[in-house]
TILONU-38054 format. One line per 2 residues: number of its first residue (from 1); their letters; for each residue x, y, z of N, C-alpha, C. Coordinates in steps of 0.2 Angstrom, whole numbers, plus 5000, padded with zeros to 4 digits. Atoms other than C-alpha are relative to their C-alpha. Layout:
BEGIN
NUM	a	X:Y:Z:X:Y:Z:X:Y:Z; ... .
//
This chain:
BEGIN
1	xx	4998:4992:4997:5895:5805:5303:5005:4999:5007; 4994:5000:4994:5910:5810:5313:5000:5009:5004 .
3	xx	5000:4993:4994:5908:5825:5328:5005:4999:5003; 4994:4997:4995:5921:5834:5335:4998:5002:5006 .
5	xx	5004:5000:4995:5915:5834:5352:5006:5005:5002; 4997:4993:4998:5931:5847:5357:5001:5000:5010 .
7	xx	5000:5002:4991:5932:5838:5377:5005:5003:5003; 4996:4994:4995:5946:5848:5381:4999:5007:5002 .
9	xx	5001:4996:4999:5936:5863:5381:4995:4999:5006; 5007:5000:4996:5921:5856:5394:5003:5002:5009 .
11	xx	5001:4997:4993:5922:5865:5411:4999:4993:5006; 5005:5005:4996:5921:5850:5423:4993:5000:5004 .
13	xx	5003:4997:4994:5913:5859:5438:4991:5000:4995; 5005:5000:5004:5899:5863:5423:4997:4995:4998 .
15	xx	5004:5005:5003:5896:5849:5414:5003:4993:5001; 4997:5007:4998:5900:5832:5421:5001:4995:4998 .
17	xx	4998:5006:5006:5901:5821:5406:5001:5005:4994; 4997:4999:5007:5908:5823:5389:4995:4995:4997 .
19	xx	5004:5000:5006:5899:5820:5374:4993:5000:4996; 5006:4999:5004:5883:5818:5363:4994:4998:5003 .
21	xx	5005:5001:4996:5866:5814:5369:4995:5000:4989; 5002:4998:5008:5857:5811:5349:4991:4997:5004 .
23	xx	5009:5000:5001:5837:5808:5349:4998:5001:4992; 5002:5000:5008:5831:5802:5333:4991:4999:4999 .
25	xx	5009:4999:4999:5810:5808:5332:4996:5000:4992; 5002:5001:5008:5798:5806:5317:5001:5009:4996 .
27	xx	5002:4995:5004:5796:5822:5307:4995:5004:5003; 5008:4994:4995:5785:5837:5316:5001:4998:5005 .
29	xx	5001:5001:4993:5788:5830:5332:5006:5003:5002; 4995:4998:4997:5796:5837:5345:5004:4997:5006 .
31	xx	4995:5005:4998:5813:5830:5352:5000:5000:5007; 5001:5001:4992:5814:5824:5371:5008:4998:5001 .
33	xx	4994:5003:4997:5834:5820:5373:5002:4998:5003; 4998:5002:4993:5834:5818:5390:4996:4996:5003 .
35	xx	5006:5005:4997:5818:5807:5390:5001:4994:4993; 5000:5005:5005:5822:5796:5373:5006:5000:4998 .
37	xx	4992:4999:5002:5841:5801:5371:5004:4993:4999; 4994:5006:4996:5855:5789:5370:5006:5004:5001 .
39	xx	4994:4999:4999:5871:5794:5375:5006:5000:4998; 4996:5004:5003:5886:5794:5364:5008:5003:5002 .
41	xx	4994:4996:4994:5904:5796:5375:5005:5000:4993; 4996:5001:5005:5919:5801:5364:5006:4996:5000 .
43	xx	4994:5003:4999:5933:5792:5361:4997:4991:4996; 5007:5010:5001:5919:5775:5357:4998:5003:4991 .
45	xx	5001:5001:5006:5914:5770:5340:4992:4999:5002; 5006:5001:4995:5894:5770:5342:4995:4997:4991 .
47	xx	5008:5001:5006:5879:5760:5328:4995:5001:5005; 5010:5000:4998:5862:5764:5329:4997:4998:4994 .
49	xx	5003:5000:5004:5851:5756:5319:4994:5002:5000; 5006:4994:4999:5835:5763:5315:4996:4993:4995 .
51	xx	5006:5006:5004:5819:5751:5308:4992:5003:4999; 5006:4995:4999:5804:5761:5304:4993:4997:4998 .
53	xx	5005:5007:5000:5787:5752:5306:4993:5007:5000; 5007:4997:5001:5769:5759:5301:4995:4997:5000 .
55	xx	5005:5003:4998:5753:5754:5306:4993:5003:5000; 5005:5000:5003:5738:5755:5297:4994:4994:5001 .
57	xx	5005:5004:4998:5721:5752:5304:4993:5003:4995; 5005:4999:5004:5706:5749:5292:4994:5003:5004 .
59	xx	5007:4998:4999:5687:5757:5294:4997:4994:5002; 5004:5003:4999:5682:5742:5296:4999:4993:5002 .
61	xx	4999:5008:4997:5680:5723:5304:4999:4994:4995; 5001:5007:5003:5682:5707:5296:4996:4994:5005 .
63	xx	5001:5007:4997:5675:5689:5301:5006:4996:4997; 4995:5005:5001:5689:5677:5301:4999:4995:5003 .
65	xx	5002:5007:4997:5685:5658:5305:5005:4999:5008; 4996:5000:4994:5692:5655:5324:5000:5006:5003 .
67	xx	4999:4995:4994:5694:5672:5329:4995:5004:5002; 5005:4996:5002:5678:5681:5325:5002:5005:4998 .
69	xx	5000:4992:5003:5676:5699:5321:5007:5003:5003; 4994:4998:4998:5693:5706:5321:4999:5009:4995 .
71	xx	4997:4993:5005:5699:5724:5313:5006:4999:4997; 4994:4999:5005:5711:5726:5299:5003:5004:5003 .
73	xx	4994:4998:5000:5727:5729:5302:5005:4997:4997; 4994:5000:5005:5744:5733:5290:5004:5001:5002 .
75	xx	4993:5002:4999:5761:5732:5296:5005:4998:4995; 4996:4996:5003:5773:5743:5285:5007:4998:5004 .
77	xx	4992:5000:4996:5793:5736:5291:5005:5002:4993; 4994:5000:5006:5807:5746:5280:5006:5000:5005 .
79	x	4995:5001:4995:5825:5743:5288:5004:5004:4995 .
//
């Protein structure tokens, strides 16, 4: 993705920094770029890697030898 920042149009006293702030949130979640975002400065290349992890908990517990009773957990990872 290429974004035109137009850094020459920034007004120094009102905006102390130029660039963009990126926040990648789950669909339907409220984004909070100031808290969880990543700042990207103009004139530099940036690469952001994503990995989606889904954890599912079963409704029942299972008895495992040496561990005792544990809750079933399934973790799915997408790269």
